[in-house]
C-alpha positions, 0 to 999 in steps of 0.5 A: 775962888777954888774948884775942888775935883772929888774922886775916889781918892784925894781930892786936887784941888785947883785954884782958880776957875776950872773951865771945860775949855782947859778940860779940852786944852789936856785932851788935845780938843779943839775946841772949833771942832765942837758942839755941846747937847744939854738934854732935859727930861720931856714927855717927847725926848729923855722921860727919865734917868733909864734913856740915859743909854747910849743906845738912845740918847744918838737915837733921839740927837741923831733927829732934828728938826729943820725949821730949828734955829738953835740947832747948827745947820753944819755940826762940827764932829764932836758931840758932846752929850750933857743932862740937866741936873739943877739950876744951869748944872749939867754932868756928862753923858756921852760924845757921838762923833758926826759924819755928817746928814743923812740925807736918805733920810730926810723928810720935810721937818727932820733931818737925820745924822750919822753918829758912831759912839765916840771915846772922847772924853770917856773917862769923864762921863757921869762923872763932870759937872758944867754950869751952862750958860745962863739962857740954858735955853739955847741948849746946842752951844759950840766948842768956842763959847762952851770952852768958858763953861765953870766946870762945878764938880768930877766925881762920880754920880752918887745916889743920894740917900733920902734924909727923912721927912723932918731933915729934908729942909731944901733950898731953892738950887737943892730942890731944882736937883731934885726935881732933876738929877739922877743921883735924887730918884729915891727924893723921887720916889717918896716924894711923888707916894705920899700927900702933905703940907709944905713950909716956905721960908723967905730966908731972906725977910722971915715970912712963910707960906703954907702950902698944900699937895694932894690928891695925883699931884703930892709933893713933887708934883708940887715942888717940879712946880716950883723948881720950874716957875720958881712960883708955881702959881702963888699970889705973893712968891709970882709977885715977888718974882717979877719984880725980882727974878733971882728973889727966887733963890731965897726961898728955902722948903720943908714938909710940915706933915705928910700925908697917904694916898688914901687921905681925903680932902677935908682931912689935909685942907684941915692941915693947912689951915691949921698952921697958917693960924699956927704959923701965922703965913695970913698976918705976916708971910706970904699967903694970900686965902 
């Protein structure tokens, strides 16, 4: 396998798999002194790309729950912070130095840590992307474990231009990136603004599913549900997911028709029915109604 490092200057290729441990070794960092933290956007934490400032991240991570078992009781001195960008991939944001718990601030439910900005791996900020382990729910990892994480990219996080509704075709992994990655913020703005009829194609079987995104949910809201669950609550897709969770990786997403926010529910329902009939998605596909 080959991992390429792409930058503004000519790319450099590596034979074999580049890991975070290789980065640690090159930077003279002892893995036992490192804690890796993987963040996702939440309503009560980091809510979106605008919150990815050094001050907000530090204010967020210095506060840890007393009863949270996933966070170590005696965390090491170097904290490396990453943000999820689709699937298990996450991008390095910033590093902080831990000077220990601020005991005077402790409450019955919260611990607070005395942190300061660190220049550790500063040249890799917003450029280094690693593949977190499959147990992404475990968002805090000791450096010894993180050293084995594969490096998938070292490149500037440049915004991606929206290709237009007619040219939009996404694999499941690409869909997760669109929903989570800061590079696709413009895409999310566009998809958040329209209602529409979308198509999910099972690239393994050729079966089709026609769906609608209406009301306040819009296309972004509906597709976010698929990115999160793999099935979006649809009966046939959920059955496939129950049989084999990895089957979702065969799904391909596209848009058949878009409607303005003011379009009526009856108009969108009629369009959904038309496409189900035209594509025979009830008779031979994945639609169950």
